[in-house]
Phi, psi and omega in degrees: 000318180298323178296320179296319182294325183295329185261005178295135179234179183299319182298319181292324177291321177295318178297320178298312181294320181296312179294319179299318178295321180292312180297315179298318177296314182300310181295320182289322178297317177296323178294318177300316179299315181297313182291323179297317180294328176293321178297320180283355180076021180234044183297339179294343181278355186299317179299320178295319179296321180295322178290323176297316178301309181296322180295317179294322177296319180298316180297315181294320177299320177297318178297319178301317181297321178293316180295330180294342174292336189239341184240150178273077182296326183295314178295324179297317180293333181280348181288136186298333182282346184247355186295328183264357183299313179302320180295320178297317179297317180297314182298314182296318183291321179296318179292319179298323180297325181288330185264000181279177177249175186298327184291327184254016182298320181299319181298314182287335174294321176297313180299318180295321177298319177299313180294324178298324179295317177294325177296319178298321178300317179294318182297314181293329177295328177284316183293329181291344178271357180277138178302146185306317183294343183252359183294323178296321176300311183298317182289315181295309181291325176297318176297320178296320178297316177297318177294324178296321178293322178295322177295318176299320178299318179298317180296315180299314183291323182297323185253023179234165169300140190304305182293315180297323180299321179295318179296319179297316180297321180298315180294316180296317179294324176296317177297320179300315179297316182298323185277339189241320187283110178223139174268151177242327178064188178230139174247164181293339176286323181281322183216102185288085178232162180283145183290163183298329182297341179260356186278149176274135178302315183297323181294315179297314183292325181292336182264008177295127182295130176298337180297337179294328179287330171295319178299321178302313181294316181293316181294320178296316179297318182297313180292327176298315180294319178296322177297321178294319179298314181296319180297318180292318182298322180293335176278324182292309187212082180306317180300320180295316183286346176277345183229001188290336187295329181294335180263330185269344175288341176295310175298329175301311182296313183296319181297312179298323179294317179298319179300312182296327186267330190244333186277139178270160186299324184285358177264026180296318181296311175302329178298317178295314181300317180299316182294318180293320179296317180294322178294317178299317180299313181294323179296315180297315182294323180291334179281339181281143181279177170072017176262145179281171178298322180295318179293319176298328176297323177296318181293326177291326175297321177298321178299318181289328174298314177297322180294320178296316179299315183290326177297314177297316180302319183296309180298320181292320179300315181298312183290327181298316184270000174261341188290153175060020171266164186294331178229074188300325182293326177300314183285331176294314180292325176298317178296319179292325176296323177299315180295316179298317178296321179295318178296320179296316179297319179296320178296319179296317179296315180294327183283317186266346176235069185282057178274152178251054182276100183298316183298320180296315180299309184291326177294320179297317179295318180297317180296323181297326178284312187292318185269315187295314186299310179297324180294315178298316180299317180296320179295317180297319178292321181299318181275002180069031185268072176238165182300318182294317181293326178294319180296317178294319181298316179296321179295317179294321179298319177296321179295321178295317180298318180294318180294320179297320179289319182296320185259005179056046179287151177286166178300320182291322177294320177296319179294321177299318177300316181296321179297318183284312186284316185275324186249355176071028180290139176267170184303317184290343180268340187295317182302317180293319181291319182272354180059044178232165177288159181296320181296320179296315181295318179299316181296316180294323179294316178300315180296320182293315180297324179294319179296322183272353182061047177239140186279316186232155181297325183292346182270354184296318181300313180296325179301313182282326177295321177296321178297325178294320179296319179295323180292000000 
């Protein structure tokens, strides 16, 4: 833990606050919606409102991905006049949702979903600027911060007048978004890449990580199982489920905090296994009879521990497979769109097929552990996503930056070096990756090798590794 604290920097703290503000706002807005509908006597509409929210967010994320083919969203987010726009939209929509009436709830749920999509874009722009070794810290502690705010919301509402409590929560969640959610974007000075307007549609789509579709399946299955647990719990013990969140969000907060401070990046796979096992355990225990309300509360706490682990795993999974791509924000938003679509699909299945098939639930959870964990582990190993490889990668990236500054290399030459040294690209792969003609890439490669006094492209990795040993 002390080692982690020593290397914390401003970017990691900004990423933590941005994610924490987004998670806290998201959870609180859904809570406001739930409590408001209970006051209006239409609590049965909550599942529908959640699907409307998720559906509108999904549509906007899809539109964003299409626009990213033609617009430089990364540069736009980095402009000082636009950094606070997502937070303003989130704050306004959350407050409006609290003050609306039952008849117009659907409209404001759509607006809130739209604002949530812009907020997610801002959050990922901040997280993508965090060093790889610190991303787990930012995601874990940020999730804990969001859960802590949700726990505070529960306490405020429990000890306040019902209507007044909703208004207070709306204002607080709006302030949280305004103070924390900021986009940083990418500029050509920070990351020398070609703007989206110059990118090929086929090139972007061809580089979408296949692992995102695995994430879609896992997230959908996970949310489906959680929906089944919640549906059963509300039937088992309504009083318990009306008050359990104030007690179970505490383990959520503590679990996310422990992950951010103590867990290493290469333990992402055990994190998923742990979360799935805890969810399976809580589901099994809730299905068994003869347990008291206090014992069911313990099982619900286990469910929230699993939920915290899976939440951290999801954000980390998205950033892991979006990093070091030519257009990282495109792939980050694509991953988040996959998760949103999976959650929406799971909600629809739980809503329209309200079966209480115990065997199906437990079999699905068991399969998610047995099949999902080895596949994730294999993917991480395949991409070299281990703690040791990250440390070496960071060292090589630093060596490239120093050499580029020392020899006054151009941005494109530096980017070519990173592709070859860090990602192992061969000559025939570079034109497609850099979106340049073969003749241009050959000419730039010859000039670069001449400057470095290296004969072949394949020797560049060894050239920089040897330099690290000498240093």
